[in-house]
C-alpha positions, 0 to 999 in steps of 0.5 A: 500499500502506498505510504509515500508519494511525490505530489505534482507542482501546483501549477502543473496540477492546475494546468493538467487537471483544469483546476479553475480555483486554488484555495489559499494555503502554504505549498506543501512539501514535495514528498508527502507522508501519511498525516502530512499536508498534500494537495488535491483537486475537488469540485467546490462551488461547481468548479475544480478547485485545488485544496490542501488537506491532511493525508489520511482519515483519522481512525481510533481503534477500540484498543487504543481508545481503551488504553488511552482511557486507562491512562487518562489521556486522549486517544491518538488517531492513526491516519488511514491513507489508503482505501481498498477498492473492495472495501468501498462499500463497507460502513467505514468508507461508504459514507464518503464515496459520493461525488461530493466527497471524491477528489483527484490526487495529482501525483508525480510518482509513488513509493513502495518499500522493497528488500529484506526487513530492516534494510528495506529501500525505496522503489518509485513508480511513475508513468513515463513521459507524464508530468503527473498522473491523476489518482482517485481519492476520497476526502472528508471533514474531521474533528481531529485534522480538519479536511483530510483525504485518502488514496483509493487502491486496487490490485497491481498489474504489469510491472507495478506488481513487482513492487507491491500487490496493490497500487493507486487507482490511476485515472486517464484524463478522460475519466477525471470528470467521471470520477468527480461527478458520476454516481458510485455505481458508474465509477466503481469500474474505474477502480482497476489496475493501470493498463498503461506503462509504468517506470520503476526506479529501484533506488538504494535509499533506505525506506526508513530514513 
């Protein structure tokens, strides 16, 4: 599952994804980690708008809630930064799958860990000759972190399956409007493995650095 990605430049996202508006925010770092601040494109007042949100839906597990109560502390949520396609109809996710809670994540490349445990390194996956590729996402408001988003994942295929069994749902440009506007039953078919080429950069950079 994706736990690190490099986001596209704001100007590139505005141009490629035809975003007409951008909410006021400080530009986030290029490499986005869970609970970090990333940029997404969503429909706001009927316009494609670039917004900055926290990557990951906050989740407090029952065990963590119980432990915090015993210690007299506030429970700490963990970021759920990936949403599996086969779980979107579950109670946890189904509240946030309508068009009003869908978004596009402008991605330059995403990372997965490879190698033996304790010595894992970064492998970066990108789409050749593209300055960004649109990834399907969901967003929602939260009490803990304000507006937040998650990345929709599907089974990996082709060369991407060399790095991990799952990959982000990469959308073609012709599918962006559909993802942002159509009912879920019409867009679930878009949540499939990417059929185009990918490029893998097997780096020597340690994953946990």
